[in-house]
C-alpha angles and dihedrals in degrees: 000000000000116000111224118212120204116208118202108228092183108081125185114253114260118235106218090192121093093212142009112266118201122192116213106224113239111227139147094268091057093049093050091047091051094049091050093048092050090048091052090052092049093046092050093050090045093051091047095051100035121096106243122225115222121210133219123202112224115240134188128238147079124315094251139003114269114252119255126217140182108230132197110235117221126184141159104278134166125197112218119208129206117264094205138021124248144084113329131223120192118218102167120072117234117259089016125121121248126191126229106285092019116141115258106166145338132217124209127192091230136023102249137145115271124246117259115268134199117237118212123225092249093051090046090054091049091050092046091053091048091051092048092051091047094050092048094058100028117136116191087218089065096051091145087074087074089074089051088055091048092051092049091050093048091045090050091052093045090049089057095048095047089060113174091006092066120105094029116134119239126024134329132189118228120173092336092311118117109222119207119204131195116266092210143014110278152114119284122227125179098205142068131204109181096261094093094104098027114160120210087213088071094048113136139155098279093048089087095043112117095197095085093040118127133175125207118205115219096196115107139162091210131080120292126214127230108270093023117134112260108170143339125240122210105204104183142046089218111102141152141218122215115206129181117243134201122219090256091052091051091055091050093048100035094107095042119113098159129030140179113242125198116203108218092204094073106356094248117147127212136176117241136188108243132210136162121236129196115211126214092253092056097257121131131228138182119228117211115193122201132186097198144013097067094126092062094059103027091110091068125060087189114053126192112222143165124223108223097218099135095076097150106099128178141114113328116220131166118257088233088065094060117100132176116221133180120234134181115248125219125185111252094238091071094058120104141159129256142180109024090356095266099087114096116216151116139259113250116204118231128177114247126217090264092048096257123132113261110191117207124193116243118192113218141183112249117214101177145000117200140130090017095302137105122219121219138164126234095258097104103012123044133210109273093031113139116224127200134196123259110256095033131264134146098272114120132182124201112212104231108104118108136191133173129242131194115227148126136251113255117215099190094110097043095259135074111273120177117236120180124231137196109221113213100168136013146179134175094286112024143028132212112221129187120269124233098019117159112255088012139109133277135212114286092023114138115233135175109276095208110029096182109110095012117117133202115280093010112154111251132186111264109256115247 
């Protein structure tokens, strides 16, 4: 058998290259992408190595918050005791004023229903108005005020039935009930707390401590005994607050004789006469004397207040933002306007070809105007420049005098721009500067937080 051999005449092409080489086509898109990529790398490196300028947004207010205190309220108060024993009925509402001879309470020998009474039209109108006023401002959380309304209504009815006997000081007997009336004008309170006869000579540190404070209610639906405390009468609108003071506060308030007080309960402010007391145990207190406003706070023996001592209000900026910078000064009589008349500047003298003086207007940035002088930097005018007055004349001024201004660097335009400030108050961390000063700053401006190392016109990041 003959073996047939097949030869393959179709051979695979031979690749003479050891690898595949691809050529990236060079076109405009590739060039732009490369430039952007390079820009991003440069920007990232620049951001990582550049010193970043932090901003501060200017606010308005006092340099520091006023200090708050809890004061002990003292007033002229008299505790009234029962003349007889029996069941008590209240006719005056708590915290309400009564006039001298006004009905406060009555005592009966037995707890019986009262005889029917006739109410006049005038008394009925008075009761109706009282109920309308009560319903308008009623708050369920203050349900105890319902009892005050009840006492007011019963007192009005009793006043009517007493007739000519009403408004007589002392006691009256009506239908077997002994009626007690107020001996003087005042505010009625049905509680005691032990401070009724407080003597300032006994004042000590724990006198103004609320921890041991207790209130005793005098209201009862049981019988009372003769001589038992029934109510308290506040006879004057003059009252005082006693507040504890630290040695530092004494120094700050040593020259104070009158002070503004803000009551934290309702935000009302009043002026008070102020004096400093030294207690027997060596502690110090401030005494605030008022001539009105007692009724608003008579529910509280201890009253929270704020002494309004930080009265200097302006723009609040950090001390670290303040920088001192030198400027050239020019007498105001050399100033003029150029361009359309709105550009501030000066006339710089230059020698003409024939030797004559040829003034040229130079627009400048003004940083301050005080004491008859303008303050400029050396951006547009240079030291040694000679200035002349508008309108001619022989007066010349050589630019070489310097003075310093305090200011901050504004960041509003994206670069550091000096703005002068007038400091009116200062502590370790912040300054209070005047509002509305020319060439100055305004509330909500963004300024450089730390001015050290920042230079004029330095590019800053736009504040957010």
